[in-house]
C-alpha positions in Angstrom: 135.1 -76.2 -93.3 133.1 -73.4 -92.0 130.1 -74.3 -94.2 130.1 -77.8 -92.8 130.4 -76.5 -89.2 127.2 -74.1 -89.9 125.2 -77.3 -91.1 126.2 -79.3 -88.3 125.2 -76.5 -85.9 121.7 -76.2 -87.8 121.3 -80.0 -87.6 121.9 -80.1 -83.8 119.5 -77.1 -83.3 116.8 -78.8 -85.2 117.0 -82.3 -83.5 117.5 -80.5 -79.9 114.7 -78.0 -80.4 112.7 -79.0 -83.4 111.2 -76.9 -86.3 109.1 -74.0 -85.9 105.9 -73.9 -88.0 103.4 -70.9 -88.3 100.1 -71.2 -90.2 97.6 -68.1 -90.5 94.3 -69.1 -92.2 96.4 -71.7 -94.4 94.7 -74.4 -96.2 94.6 -77.7 -94.2 95.8 -79.8 -97.2 98.5 -77.4 -98.2 99.8 -77.1 -94.6 100.1 -80.8 -94.2 101.9 -81.2 -97.5 104.2 -78.4 -96.4 104.9 -80.4 -93.1 105.6 -83.5 -95.2 108.0 -81.8 -97.6 109.9 -80.3 -94.5 110.4 -83.8 -93.0 110.8 -85.4 -96.5 107.9 -87.8 -95.8 105.1 -89.2 -98.1 101.6 -88.4 -97.1 98.1 -89.4 -98.8 95.1 -87.3 -98.0 91.7 -88.5 -98.3 89.3 -86.5 -100.6 87.3 -85.3 -97.6 90.2 -83.5 -95.8 89.4 -79.8 -96.0 89.5 -76.8 -93.9 91.9 -74.3 -92.5 94.7 -74.1 -89.9 95.7 -71.1 -87.8 98.5 -72.0 -85.3 102.1 -71.6 -84.4 103.9 -74.6 -82.9 107.5 -76.4 -82.6 108.0 -80.0 -83.5 110.8 -82.4 -83.8 109.4 -85.0 -86.0 106.4 -85.4 -88.7 104.0 -87.4 -86.5 104.3 -84.8 -83.7 103.9 -82.1 -86.2 100.8 -83.8 -87.8 99.0 -84.7 -84.7 99.1 -81.0 -83.6 97.9 -79.8 -86.8 95.0 -82.4 -86.7 94.2 -81.9 -83.0 91.1 -79.5 -83.4 89.8 -81.3 -86.5 87.9 -84.8 -86.8 90.8 -86.3 -89.0 93.2 -88.9 -87.8 96.1 -90.6 -89.4 97.7 -94.0 -89.8 101.4 -95.2 -90.9 101.4 -97.8 -93.7 104.8 -98.8 -94.4 106.6 -95.4 -95.2 103.5 -93.6 -96.1 101.0 -91.8 -93.8 97.3 -91.7 -94.5 95.1 -89.0 -93.5 91.2 -89.2 -93.3 87.9 -89.3 -91.2 85.3 -91.8 -90.4 83.3 -90.4 -93.2 85.9 -90.6 -95.8 84.6 -92.2 -99.0 87.7 -93.9 -100.1 89.8 -96.8 -98.9 91.7 -94.7 -96.5 89.0 -94.8 -93.9 89.0 -98.7 -93.9 92.9 -98.6 -93.6 92.9 -95.9 -90.6 89.8 -97.3 -88.8 90.3 -100.9 -88.5 87.3 -102.5 -86.7 88.3 -104.4 -83.6 86.4 -107.2 -81.8 86.1 -107.5 -77.9 85.0 -110.7 -76.3 83.0 -110.2 -73.1 83.3 -112.9 -70.3 81.1 -111.7 -67.5 78.4 -109.2 -68.7 76.1 -109.4 -71.7 76.9 -107.4 -74.9 73.6 -105.0 -74.0 74.9 -104.2 -70.5 78.4 -103.2 -71.7 76.9 -101.1 -74.6 74.5 -99.2 -72.3 77.3 -98.3 -69.6 79.5 -97.1 -72.3 77.5 -94.0 -72.4 78.4 -91.4 -75.5 81.1 -93.9 -76.5 78.5 -96.5 -77.5 78.2 -94.8 -80.8 81.5 -96.2 -81.9 80.3 -99.9 -80.9 78.1 -102.5 -82.5 76.9 -105.7 -80.9 74.4 -108.5 -81.3 72.1 -109.2 -78.2 72.8 -113.0 -78.8 76.5 -113.0 -78.6 79.1 -111.7 -76.2 81.0 -109.7 -78.8 81.4 -105.9 -79.1 82.6 -104.6 -82.6 84.5 -101.3 -82.0 84.7 -98.9 -85.1 86.9 -96.0 -84.0 90.5 -94.5 -84.2 93.3 -95.8 -82.0 92.9 -93.4 -79.0 89.0 -94.1 -78.9 89.5 -97.7 -79.0 91.9 -97.7 -75.9 89.4 -95.6 -74.1 86.5 -97.8 -74.7 88.7 -100.9 -73.9 89.8 -99.4 -70.6 86.0 -98.9 -69.8 85.0 -102.4 -70.8 87.8 -103.8 -68.5 86.1 -102.1 -65.6 82.6 -103.3 -66.7 83.3 -106.8 -67.7 84.2 -108.1 -64.2 83.5 -111.3 -62.5 80.2 -111.6 -60.4 81.9 -110.3 -57.2 81.3 -106.8 -58.7 77.8 -105.9 -60.0 76.4 -102.8 -61.4 73.3 -102.3 -59.1 70.5 -100.4 -60.9 67.9 -98.2 -59.1 64.9 -96.2 -60.4 62.6 -93.7 -58.4 59.3 -92.6 -59.5 57.1 -90.0 -57.8 53.5 -91.5 -57.2 50.7 -89.4 -56.8 48.0 -90.0 -54.0 45.8 -92.3 -56.1 48.8 -94.4 -57.1 50.1 -94.6 -53.7 46.9 -95.9 -52.3 46.9 -98.6 -55.0 50.3 -99.6 -54.0 49.4 -99.8 -50.3 46.7 -102.2 -51.2 49.1 -104.4 -52.9 51.4 -104.2 -49.8 48.5 -105.3 -47.5 47.8 -108.2 -49.7 51.4 -109.3 -49.5 51.7 -108.4 -45.9 55.0 -106.9 -46.5 56.4 -103.3 -47.5 58.8 -104.9 -49.8 57.7 -106.7 -53.0 60.4 -108.9 -54.8 59.9 -110.3 -58.3 61.7 -112.8 -60.6 60.5 -113.8 -64.0 56.9 -113.2 -65.3 55.5 -111.8 -62.1 57.1 -108.3 -62.6 55.3 -108.1 -65.9 52.0 -108.6 -64.1 52.8 -106.0 -61.5 53.8 -103.5 -64.0 50.6 -103.8 -66.0 48.6 -103.3 -62.8 50.7 -100.5 -61.3 50.9 -97.5 -63.7 53.0 -95.0 -62.5 52.8 -91.5 -63.6 56.5 -90.9 -63.7 57.1 -87.5 -62.3 60.7 -86.6 -61.1 62.0 -89.9 -62.2 65.6 -90.7 -61.2 67.8 -93.6 -63.0 71.2 -94.5 -61.8 73.7 -97.5 -61.2 76.3 -97.9 -58.8 79.2 -100.5 -58.5 78.5 -103.3 -55.8 81.5 -105.4 -54.5 81.2 -108.6 -52.7 81.6 -106.9 -49.4 81.3 -103.3 -48.7 79.1 -100.3 -48.0 78.2 -97.3 -49.6 75.6 -94.3 -49.8 73.8 -93.1 -53.0 72.7 -89.5 -52.2 69.9 -88.1 -54.3 69.1 -84.6 -54.8 65.7 -84.8 -55.9 63.8 -86.3 -54.2 65.8 -85.4 -51.1 66.5 -88.7 -49.6 69.3 -91.3 -49.8 69.8 -94.8 -49.9 72.4 -96.8 -47.8 73.7 -100.1 -49.6 75.3 -102.9 -48.0 76.7 -105.9 -49.8 77.4 -109.3 -48.2 78.6 -112.4 -50.0 75.5 -113.6 -51.5 72.9 -110.6 -50.8 72.7 -106.7 -51.2 70.6 -104.9 -48.5 69.5 -101.4 -49.4 68.0 -99.2 -47.0 65.8 -96.0 -47.6 67.4 -93.6 -45.0 64.0 -91.5 -44.9 61.7 -94.7 -44.7 61.8 -98.0 -42.6 61.9 -100.2 -45.4 64.9 -102.5 -46.1 65.3 -104.1 -49.6 67.3 -107.3 -49.9 68.2 -108.6 -53.2 70.0 -111.9 -54.0 73.3 -111.5 -55.8 73.0 -114.9 -57.3 69.7 -114.3 -59.2 70.3 -111.8 -61.9 66.7 -111.5 -62.8 65.7 -110.7 -59.3 64.1 -107.4 -58.7 62.6 -105.4 -55.6 60.4 -102.8 -55.0 59.5 -100.6 -52.0 57.7 -97.2 -51.3 59.2 -94.3 -49.4 57.9 -90.9 -48.2 59.9 -87.6 -48.2 58.8 -83.9 -48.0 55.2 -84.9 -48.2 55.8 -86.6 -51.4 55.3 -90.6 -52.1 57.8 -92.5 -54.0 58.2 -96.0 -55.5 61.8 -97.2 -55.6 63.1 -100.2 -57.9 66.3 -102.1 -57.5 68.0 -104.8 -59.4 71.1 -105.5 -61.4 72.3 -103.9 -64.7 72.0 -107.4 -66.4 68.3 -106.7 -66.5 67.8 -104.2 -69.6 66.3 -100.7 -68.4 62.9 -101.3 -70.0 62.5 -104.4 -67.8 62.3 -101.9 -64.9 60.6 -98.8 -66.2 57.0 -98.1 -66.2 55.9 -96.2 -69.2 56.2 -92.4 -68.4 52.7 -90.7 -68.7 54.1 -87.1 -68.3 52.5 -84.4 -70.2 53.1 -84.9 -73.9 51.8 -83.4 -77.1 48.9 -85.5 -78.7 46.9 -85.6 -81.8 43.7 -87.9 -81.7 41.3 -88.9 -84.2 38.2 -91.1 -83.5 35.0 -92.5 -85.0 32.0 -94.0 -83.3 28.7 -95.8 -84.3 25.8 -95.9 -81.9 23.2 -98.7 -83.0 20.3 -97.3 -80.9 20.2 -93.8 -82.3 22.0 -94.5 -85.6 24.3 -91.9 -84.5 27.7 -91.4 -86.2 30.1 -89.4 -84.1 33.4 -88.0 -85.3 36.0 -86.3 -82.9 39.3 -84.7 -83.0 41.7 -83.5 -80.3 44.9 -81.6 -80.3 47.0 -80.3 -77.6 48.5 -82.3 -74.6 47.8 -85.0 -72.1 47.3 -81.9 -69.6 45.0 -79.4 -71.7 43.5 -80.3 -75.2 41.4 -78.4 -77.7 38.6 -80.9 -78.8 36.0 -80.9 -81.7 32.8 -83.1 -82.2 30.7 -83.6 -85.4 27.7 -86.1 -85.3 24.6 -86.8 -87.3 21.4 -89.0 -86.4 20.4 -91.1 -89.2 16.7 -91.4 -87.8 13.4 -90.0 -89.0 14.1 -86.9 -87.4 17.6 -86.0 -88.8 19.9 -84.3 -86.3 23.4 -83.0 -86.9 25.7 -81.3 -84.6 29.4 -79.5 -84.4 31.0 -78.5 -81.2 34.5 -77.4 -80.0 35.9 -77.0 -76.8 38.6 -77.9 -74.2 39.5 -81.1 -72.1 41.8 -81.0 -69.3 43.4 -83.0 -66.4 41.8 -81.8 -63.3 43.8 -84.1 -60.6 45.5 -87.4 -60.8 43.0 -89.4 -62.9 40.2 -87.1 -63.0 39.5 -85.3 -66.6 36.8 -82.7 -67.4 35.7 -81.2 -70.6 33.4 -78.4 -71.8 32.3 -77.9 -75.5 30.0 -75.2 -77.3 28.5 -75.5 -80.5 25.2 -76.0 -82.5 22.7 -78.8 -82.7 20.3 -78.3 -85.7 21.6 -74.6 -85.6 20.4 -74.3 -81.8 23.3 -73.2 -79.5 24.2 -75.8 -76.9 26.8 -76.3 -74.2 28.0 -79.9 -73.3 30.3 -80.8 -70.2 31.4 -83.7 -68.3 33.7 -85.0 -65.7 35.3 -88.5 -65.5 37.6 -90.1 -62.8 39.3 -93.5 -62.5 40.7 -95.0 -59.1 42.5 -98.2 -58.5 42.1 -100.4 -55.4 44.5 -103.4 -55.7 43.6 -105.1 -58.7 40.3 -103.4 -59.5 39.5 -100.1 -61.1 36.7 -98.0 -60.4 35.3 -95.4 -62.7 32.7 -92.8 -62.7 31.2 -90.5 -65.2 28.9 -87.5 -65.1 27.8 -85.6 -68.1 24.9 -83.2 -69.3 23.8 -80.9 -72.2 22.3 -77.4 -71.7 20.3 -75.4 -74.4 19.1 -71.6 -74.0 15.8 -72.9 -73.0 16.5 -76.1 -71.0 18.7 -78.3 -69.2 18.6 -82.0 -70.3 18.5 -84.6 -67.8 21.8 -85.6 -66.0 23.6 -88.8 -67.3 25.8 -90.9 -65.1 28.0 -94.0 -65.5 29.4 -96.0 -62.7 31.5 -99.2 -63.0 34.2 -101.5 -61.8 36.7 -103.3 -63.9 40.4 -104.4 -64.6 43.1 -103.4 -67.0 45.6 -106.2 -67.8 47.7 -106.4 -71.1 46.2 -103.5 -72.9 42.7 -104.7 -72.4 40.0 -102.7 -70.3 36.8 -104.7 -69.1 34.3 -102.6 -67.3 30.7 -103.4 -66.0 28.1 -101.3 -64.1 25.1 -98.9 -64.5 24.7 -96.1 -67.1 22.2 -93.8 -68.3 20.0 -90.8 -66.9 19.9 -90.7 -62.9 16.4 -92.1 -62.5 16.6 -94.9 -65.2 20.2 -96.0 -65.3 20.4 -99.5 -66.6 23.5 -102.0 -66.8 26.3 -101.7 -69.3 29.4 -103.6 -70.3 32.5 -101.9 -71.9 35.5 -103.6 -73.5 38.4 -101.4 -74.8 41.5 -102.4 -76.4 44.8 -100.0 -76.6 47.9 -101.2 -78.6 50.4 -98.4 -79.2 48.6 -95.6 -81.0 45.7 -97.7 -82.0 42.4 -97.8 -79.8 39.1 -99.6 -80.2 35.8 -99.8 -77.8 32.7 -101.7 -77.6 29.9 -100.5 -75.4 26.8 -102.3 -74.7 24.0 -100.5 -72.8 20.2 -100.8 -74.3 22.2 -101.3 -77.6 25.6 -101.2 -78.7 28.1 -98.4 -79.6 31.5 -99.4 -81.2 34.2 -97.6 -82.9 38.0 -96.6 -82.4 40.6 -94.3 -83.4 44.4 -93.2 -83.2 46.3 -91.3 -80.9 49.8 -89.8 -81.7 51.9 -88.5 -79.0 55.4 -87.0 -79.1 
């Protein structure tokens, strides 16, 4: 009778207070098996379940104890019948496919691309097709629930929109170019829908300093303020039934975007703290690449070029390594004329200000020391681009006549076309230059009293 009484007391204590477990540097697999034996439960471990456990806890049932042991690991568990399976996303056997069952989510109001982008770090558990409204979630139950909760906030009717904005700092040359476009359109606000924005993006190339990207939820009727730390100005957003008005608080521009047009975009300029900014606005239904200008911030680069000059039968090879701000450059050339001439040079090329670049190289031409230097600047006025160059060569005994190039042209869809005068200061003649840039490949044809053609590659990272 006393034995039964003690067993009853132990049983009641176990149910009320749980069982104490203590592991110190114990093998994870052994710890899980010990817990399973304590609760007389069957458990199957995937082959990749490894590690140690170092903790003390109290638990009233097997699932609670198992969850505590796996809390600081990458493993999860699932119950199939009376058996528990433990594994991870990387388990090589069938346990993974049993624990992590992919789930499909059907979207009603936003595209799969928009939902994927707005999930942030959780998007690594999601697959989607751009041409469908289905998201495939491959994660454990807890992560699935978290993703489903976020999607429920994203996939909402059109009364609530994710409004997108981008802010790019402009240098003085870029700001003047935008002012020219403003004058042509007789408005400080530019609105786009469709292909017209692509044309604008090709014409207006922004340096991309201090870029700020973000999105906010816009209700059918409401008001809010977006505070931006850098640049130091803010946006006031007011939404009506069919439009969204955005005021740049430090400027005078008010941007109006139609709620009914998902492809609508608007652009305006703003000034703050002596700096110039370009502000883009639209809806998250437009993918981010539709808005952004290609950033031209300082990047590492490696360039290789080879050119042939028909007039002098000159073959020129050059190499550059460094960044878009400052590079080490080298040149080697030979003249295939009656008086053979060879040269080899090395020097520096750097960005001086805005779109102005200068270079200085030193070397030997037929074993004679020589210094070559030049400067090049490009300025845009509306749709037109002005380009000027000045270069010269100097030896120990003399300075060669200064050479110049001055031209006007356009840059559209990766093709540059320029025309003007080129040559020595007193005898400069007409020239035409056509350049093609496609990703990392460049080609160029120059005609000026003969032709020069060639090309090369520029790798940036």
